N, C-alpha and C positions, 0 to 999 in steps of 0.2 A: 583556446577560448578563456576569460577570465572566471573567478570562482566567486560567488558572492560571500562576502563578508567572511572571516577566518583565513586560514592558508592552510593549503593543502599537506605543506611541510607538518605541519602539527597531528595530522593523519596517521604519519608513519610509526612504527615504533621496532627498532629494529630488534631482528630475532634472539640476540644476546639478552635482552633484557626482559623476556616475557618470564613471569613469575608461574610456575605451573601452577595449576587451580584444579580442586575435584570438580567434576560438573557431570549436569545431567543436560543432556538436549532432547525435550520433549517435541512429538513427532507423532502425526495421525489425525488424533481425534475424530470429530465425527464431520458428516456432511458431505458436501459436493467434491471440497475441495481436501480430501482426505489422501488419496494416492500423491498429489502434488505435495501434500507436506511430509509424508514419509520418503519422497525423494529429494526433498529441502534438507529432513533431517539426516539421512546419510550422508549429503555432501559435507553439511556441517560437522557432522561426527570426525569426516575423514579429516577435514581442515583442522580441528582442535587436537586430534592425535598427532598429525605433524607437529603441531607447536611445542607439544611435548604436555600436554595438559593431561588429566585422568577423568576419562569420560565414560558414560556408559548414554545409551540411547534407549530411550523409553516411549513406546508405545501408547498414549495414554486418553483416557475419556471420562466423560463424567460421572459415568458407575464405578469406574476404579481409578483412584486418585495415590492408590500407590506409590507409585514414583516421586510423590511429593514428599517421602516420607524417608527418604533416602537421606542422610547428614551429606550435603556438597558447600562447597565454597560460591558455587554460581550455579543458576540455570539458564540455559539457552533456548527460547522459544523459539521453537520451528514448525509452529501450528498456522493454520490459516482459516478465517471465515470463525465460522460460527464455534464459541467454546474458548478459543485459542487468541484471536484477534479483538472480539468483542469487551475485554475486561473480565471475563468470568474467571480462564485461569490465572490471571493475574492478583486477581481478588485472593485466591486460594493461595498464592505465595505470599504476597503482603500479610495474609491470617499467621501465614506461619515463620513470616519474619525471613524467607529466603530470599539472597538478590537474583535479580534476573534481568534478562536485558531487554533495552527496548523502553515503551512508554507505559506508564502506570496505568493500574483500572482503569480512572475516571477517563483519563486521555484516551485509552483504547475505545470506551466504550463512544464516545461522541465521535470519535473517527468514524468508526463502524455505522454509527447514525448517518447515513447523507443529508439529512435535513436538518439534523443539529449542528452540523457541519457546516452545512451553508447558514445557518443564520450567524455563527461566529465569522464565517469568511465575509458576510458583509457588515459584521460590526469593524472588521478590521479593514475594510475599503481591497480587501481580495476579490475581483470581480468573479460572478459564477452565474452561468446560466440560470435565466427566469425558470420558474418552476412550479409545480403544485403538487400536493398531496391528494391522492385519489382514495375513497373509501368507499364501501359498499352503498353510504348512503350518497353519494358524489355520484356515482357513475352515471346515472340517468341524463345528467344533461353536459357529460365530461366532452362531446366535442361541441357545445357552444361555448365552453370557457377555454378551450385549449383547442389551437390550429394544430392540424399536423403540416411538416415533418415534425415528430418530437419522439425521443428517447424515453423508454418505459422502461421502468429496473423496478426490481425490492428496495425497499429503504433501508434495508440492513442485510447487505450480502454483499459476497466478495468473488472475484476472478469473472466478472460480468454473467455470472450465471442468471438466467432470466432476464437477461436484457436484451430488447430487439429497438431497429429503429422503427416505427411506424411510420408510411410515406404517405398513408391516405387516411380521413374520417373512422372510414372502417375496419382499418387496421388498428386503428389507433384505440381505438373500443375494445376491439379483439383482445389485444396484447395488454391492456388494462386491468380487464376482466379476468386474465387468466391468471395476473399477477396478483389481483387482490384477492380471488379467489385462493391461492395458494397460501399468501404472506398476510392478507388482513388488510393491506394497504399497499399503492402503488407511488413511486416517485415517478411524475410526467414532467421532464425538459423540455426548454426548448432546443431543437437542433442545433448543433453550432456545424457547419460546413467548413473543413479546412484543415491542417495539418495536426496530427495528434501528437503531442509532447510529451515525456514524462522528465521530473527531475529528483534526483535522490539526492537526499539530506544527511549528511553526517557532523553529528555537534551542530556549529551553528556554519556548516559550511556545505552550500549548493554545488553538486558534482553537474560535470558538464551536463548540457541538454541533449536528450534524446529524442529523435523523431522515431516514431512506430509508421510504419508501411504495411498493414497487412495485405492480405492477396484478395480478403473477402470484404466485403462490404464495410467492416469496423472489426477492431481488437478484441474480439470475443473468446472464449475460454477455448475453444479448438486452435484460433490463432495463438493465444498465450501458450499453450503447453502440449499442441498436438501437432502442428504444420510446421513443415521446413522451409516453408517461402514467407515467412513473415519478415522484413526488412528493418532493422534496427540500425539507426544512422545518426553518426556524430560530426561527420564532414557537413555541417547544414549551411545552404546557401540563404536561409532567412537572415532578415535585419539583425546585425549585433545588437541593438538598443532594443529590440524585442527580446533576444535570448536573455540577456542582461536582465532584464523586465523579470520574465518569467522566472530566473534565479532567484531575485531578489525577493518576489512574492512566494516562491516556493519555502525560502525561510520565514515568512512571515507567518503562512497558513501554518507550517510546521510549530511554530510559537504559538499561536492564538489556540487552536484546538491542545495546548499543554503538553506537545509529544516530546521525549526525552530520547537523547544519544542518535536515533535515526530514524527515517521514513522515506516515504517514495510519494511525490505529486502528482497528480495527472491532470492533463490539459488540452483543451482544446484551442486552436486559433482561426479566428473567422477570416476565413480566404477573401472577404471583400474589406473589413476594417482595419484588419491587421490586430486586433485585441485578443488577447489569449483569456480562457476562461477556466476557472479551477472547477475540476469535477469532483475530486477525492484525494485525501491523502491515507495512504497504506502504511500501517503502522507495524505490521510484521511482513516485508514486500517478499518476494520468493528468491529462493535457493537454488533452482534447478538451471540446467543449461541453456534457459531460454530467459533467466530471469534478468530484470534490467539494472536492478542496482549495483551486481558485481561486474556487469557488462561497463557501467559509468564509472565505477570507480579504478577500473584496469586503465580507463583512459588516462590517470593523474597518477600512473604509478602503483596503485593498489591491488595486489593478487589476491584471490579470494581468500587464502589463507590470512593474508594482511588485515582485510577487511572485517575477518571474523574476529581476530585478536581485537581491532580498534572497537568492534561494538562492544565486547565485553569489556573495554577499558572505559569507554564514554557513559557506559550504563555504570557499572561501581565508582564514575567520578562522583563528588559531592556536589547534590544541586547550589547552583549558585543563589 
């Protein structure tokens, strides 16, 4: 498969040219993705140590920011979801003048907000499923305005937590009510039936497209981090023009949200029309054995250690 924009050769750094740095890896955090973050942090720590960096792993949370007081050359963020991926920890790092990996506070906040992301997708002609935001005041006429089947999810959350597919009007009202009561608002999207794809972006290079085939109804938290029967496929039978389009649009989605260095863009493809629809951009993709960005990077010859080093270098590079 061809790579969209850039060159994969530019993503490789010979081990002999790695300059050792003092680093802190931030992991843990708060919320439902804490355990996944700790697993990601341990994997990143091991990789950076193998590369020759001097690294400390810190379990951080909003009530204890002491890890940010340590003098270092670079901070590697392995936090997911609330606090770590929504721009909060990025803002703290920026206030301290500490270089860190990935997107800045503004882009992280936008990417975490699925509605804000969708508006920017639309402005850049990146297709995304039709949607409505449901609040307590609009729950009453929900099934009149939005038809099932539909996907119900929080506006700002990760790892498909509290996300469900509502097949009937009754299911839709029930799911939306639960999300609204817990989060204050719910995002209801048109359900797109078809292949689920994801594309990693490194710099301005789109990595090979991966198709996700969960054993269950969709790629939920269990399928992402617990199950061993989820399939991740790279040798795809989908049309080459479609795959190239998804790669190109992934770079555009990354760009229009203002993302930096790396991200992962999730897609659904309508099995009838063959059209792709962007769901969201993940600014801190996972680094577990199930994680998709490392799997895609390995397809172009980037080992996990190589990937971590390239993320550091891309994050430290001057902004064009």
